[in-house]
N, C-alpha and C positions, 0 to 999 in steps of 0.2 A: 356359358358355364352350366353344366348339368347339376341337378340337386345333389348328386353324389360327390361332386368335385369339392375338394377342401377350399375353404375361404382363403383368399390371398393373405399372406403372412402379415402385411402391414395394414390390412383393412381396418383394424381396430384403432389405429392412430388417428387422432384429430389434430388439426393445425394448432400449434401453441401460440400464445400471445407473443407479440414482438418484444424483444429485449428493450427495456426502457431507454437506455443510453443510445443504442443503435437506432431506435425510433426517433429520438431527438436529432441525431445526426442526419437521418434521411430527410426529416422535415426542414432542417436548416439548408441542406443542399438544394432542396426543391424551391426554396423561397427566392424569388428573383430580386428582392429589395436590395439596393446597394447599402442600405443602412443597417442590415442585419448584424447581430452580435451573437457569437457562439460562446456560451459559458457552460456548455454541456459536456463534451467529451473531455476526459481527464488526461490531457497531454499538455506539456509545457509548450508555450509559444513565445517567441521573442517579440520585440517592439514592432516588427514588420508582419507579425502574424504567422511566422514560419516555425516549425519544429526543427531546429537546426541539427546538423551533424557537427559535433564538437570538434575543434581543431585537434585535440589530443587523440580523438578517435580516428580521424583521418590519417594522422601520422602512424599510429599503431597498426591500423589496417594495412597501410602500404607495406610496412615492415613484414607483417605476417604473410601477406600475399607473395612478396618477393622471396621469402625464405621457405615457403611451403612446398613440400615435395610429394605429399600424399593427402588423399581425402579419406583414408582409412579411419575406422573407429578409434576413439581414444580409450574410453573405459566407461562402464556404467556409472562410476562415481564422478566422471568428468575429468577435467584437467586439474591435476593435483596442485600445480602452482597457483591456480585460481582459487582453489579451496583453501589453501594455506593463507593466501593474501586476504581472503574474505574473513577468516577467523581473526586475523590481526586487525582488520579494519573495524570489525564489529566489537570485539572484546578487548583489543589491545594486546601488546606483547606480554605485559607483566601481570595480566589477570591470573589469579590463583588457579582457576580452572584450566587455563591454558598451560601454565607451568606444571600442573599435575597430570597433564595429558588426558584430561577428562572431556575434551571437546572434539566432536567429529563434525565434518562438513562434507556435504555431497552436492555437487552441481545439479541444478534442476532446470527445466524449461520455464524460466521466468519465476516471479514470485508466486504466481498461481500454481505452478507445478510444485513449488516448495510447500505451500499450504496444503495441497491435496496429498502429497506424499506423507507429510506429517500427520494428517488426519488418518490416513491408512495405517500408519505406525501406531497411533493411539488405539485404533480399532483392534489391531493385532495384539496389542499389549493388554487391553482391558475392554473387551467387547461390551457395548452398551453404555460406555461412559458418556457423561454429559459434558458439553463444552459451553461455557458462558460467554456470550458476546455482548458488546456494548449496544445500547439502544440510544441513538441509531448506530449503524456500522456500515461499512462498505457493502453494497448489495451482493457482490459476488462471494463474500464470505459464506453466505448461507448455502448456496449449492456446492461450493467447494468442500465445506466441512460436513454439511448434512448429507451430501451425496455419498460420503464414505460410510455412512451408517451411524454417525455420532448424533446423540440427542442434543438439540440446540435449546439453550435457555438464554434469557435476556436479563441483563442487569442495567439499572438506570445509569445514564451517563450525562445527558445533556438536555437542558430545557430550551427548545428551539424558539419559544416565544420570548423568554427572558434573556436568551443568549448567554447562558452560564452553565457551568458544570453542576451536576447534581451529585456532588462527591459523597455527602453524608448518606444519601440513599443508595449509592453504589456500595459503600462499605457495609451498610446494613444488609443488603441483599447477599453480598459475598460472604458475610459472616455466617449465613445460613446454608451455604453450599456444603455438601458432604465432602469429607476428606477424600482425596483421590480424583475429584472433579478437575476439569481443565478450565482455565480462564484465559481467554484471548484478549490481549492488550495491544493497542496501537502504540508503537514505540515513540513516534513523533508525528506531527502534522496529521492529526486525526482526520480520517476521511469518513463522513462528509463534513464534519463540523469545524475543523481548524482549531478546536479547543483541546489543549494538551494539559496533562498533569504537570504541576510544578515540582520542584525538588522535594519539598516537604511531603507532598502527596505521594510521590514515588516511594519515599521511605515508609510511609504509612502502609501503602499497598504491599511493599516487600515484606514488612513485618506480618501483615495479615496472611499472605500466601504461605509464609514459613510456619506460622503458628497453626493455621488451619489445615496444613498438609495438602494444599492445592497446587496443581501443576501449571506454571505459567507457559503460555504460548504467545510469543511476541512477534508481531508483524512489523517489519522494518522496511517499508516500501519507499520511504522518502528521506533516507539518510543524507544530510547535508542541506536539505531544503528548509529546515527550521532554524537552528542556531549554528550549524556547522557540523562537520563529520563527527568530531568527538562529542560535542554537546548533545547531538541527537541520539547518541548511543549510551548516554549516562544512565538512563533508566534501565536498559538491558544489563549493563555492567553491574549495577547495584543489585538487581534481582538475582543475577547469576552468582553473585557472591553470598546471597542470603539463603538460597534454596539449594537442595542437593541436585535437582534435575529441572531442566526447562528446554523448550524448543524455541527456535528462532527461524522465521522465514524472512529472507531478504531478497531484494530485487534491484536491478541496475537499469530498469527501464527509464526512470525519471532522472536519476543523478548522472548517468552517462548517456542518456538519450538513446539507449539501445532497445527501444520498444520492440521492433520487429525481429530482433535477434533472439529474444526470449532468454535473458540471462538472469538466473537466480540461484539461490542456494538454500538448503535446509541445514541448520546447525542444531546439534543436540549437545547439551551439557549434561553429563551423567554423574552419578554418585562416585564412580571409580573408573579407573582406566579399563578394567575388565568389562564393566557394564557398557562403557562407551564402545568397545569393540563389538559387543553383542548387538547394540543398537545399530551400529553401522552395517552389520551383516543383514539385519532385517530391512533396513532402508534400501540397501542395494537389491535385495530380492523384490521388494515392492516396486522399485524403479524398473527393474527388468520386466516385471509383469505388466507394467502400464505402457512404457515408451521405449524400453530396452536400453537405448543410449541417448544421452542429452546432446543437443546441437553444440558444436564446438566453436564456430566462428566468433560469436559474440563473447564467449568466455575467454577465448584467446586474446581478443582485443582488451577486455577488462584486465586480464592478468598482465599484459604488457604495460598497461597504464599504471596499475597498482604496484608493480615491482620496479619500474624505471623512475628514479628520482625526478628527472627533468619532466617526463610526461606527467607524473603525478602532480608536480607543481603547477603545470599548465591546467590540469583538470581542476585542482582546488581553486584556481583563479576563475576558471570558467563557471564552475559550480557557484562560486560566490556571486558572480554576475547574475546568474539565473535567480538565485535566492533574493538578491537585492532588487531585481526587477519586480518580482512578485510583491515584495514588501512595499515598493514604491506605488504599485497599482492599488494596494490596499489603502495606503495613505491618501492617494489622490481621490479614490472613490469615497472614503469616509469624509474627506474635506468637502467634496462636491455635494454630498448629501446634507452635510451641515449647512453649507451655504444656500442650498435649495429649500431649507425650512425643516429638515429632518431633526434638527437639534442634536442631542447627544445619543439618540436612539441607535445610531449606526456606528458608534465608537468601537464596538466589538470587532468590526472588520479590520480595524487598524491593529488591534492587539492580538488577534489570532495568528496562527502560523501555518505555513504551507500553502498549497494551491486552492484549498476549498474552504467555503463557509456556507452556512445555511441561511437563506433569506428569512425563514420563519414565517412564511406566508402560505395561505391555503392553496390547493391546486387551482382554484378559480382565478386567483391572482397570477399564478404562473402561466395559466392559459391566456389571460388578458395581455400579459407581457409579450407572449409570443404572437398573438393574433393582431394586436394593436400597435405594438412597438417593435416587433421583429427581434425580440430578445429571447434566446433559447437557453433553457436550463432543464434539469430533470424535474419531474412532477413534485418531488419533495422539496424543491427550492434550493437544491445544491448548486452553488455557483463556482465555476472554475475561474478564479481571479487571474490565472495565467492567460486566459483568453482575452483579457482586456488590453487595449492600446491607449496611449495618452489621448488619441484623437476621439475615442468613443466613451471616455469616462463621463463627461458631462451629459451626453445623450442617455447613457445608462442610468445615471442618477435621476435625471428628469423622469424617465420611464418608471423607475421604482417608486418614486414619490407620487406620481400620478396614479399608478396601478394600486397602490396600497391605501389611498385616501378613501 
């Protein structure tokens, strides 16, 4: 290349550091030990270590494939019967906002797509707005929301050493947030802590949001994995009844096992039916500018299950089995740690909900668990309890007790 030639376009790019979770996955795969335990990647696994295709999904998929006559586009909003079913699943048929026609739903590529489209909507409505996220929060919240240009702020949520919510500190911080700011809340099964707000705390938060004029953005990635489909939506339904506007991102990766199909939706509750229509028009324009049309196959499966009473009944039973398996692994691990000499220090594992909990140990301990005991988790000590099997609970308890002494 001569001195007058322009520099290659990508010459300024340096290699980025590896994604933390993908890095853990790669190290786990490279480990030849037959004793290795994977608590890193955030997918559900059954007692045999598989991420299964649900029976209801198999039946629905066969029906769809047998009846399908075209692969043409559906619409930028996605499949309307899916969107309507999601509104009912999240808010219920009789919610005041639903009856007043103040709710819109747009299908998105997974919960990540919903979060990003919602972030872009917020930027379009109020450029430069701040969004407050819990400390800690799911790592991908930061690039999904911050990448849209929103300013990220942190509010205290969890003490990983004491294994408890820092609710008073959370309230104190949010009381100081300017009116019009956005507050991201995990609707259930908080990732990465497993520590959820109770009913009284949800009421307190709803009152604060309403009084301070803050916009709630609720992330519902694990509906059904905490206390059940309706129980896990109660915080959302309460808040949507107390504030004039809110956003809800939902995903069917976990509760329907449709990880690779990328099935999600963005819901918006507006102050009026007219405002809802305006929001929908902007959401569709944003979707058109990012991915044009959402994928249909997974949404068609979800819609078939959500609208067919028999298939829905099968799903509820299968989801209950998944939920109870994770609860059982929590109980077994907490009991094994108590029997091994951990006392009551690990009781929190039994009482938290969903797939994740934080070990509350420094990175050096996490590294020792990996190098010495072949136990894999992210550097912050997040454990996916759905990665546990009855056969490796005792070895994991032994490893944790040894590595933390």
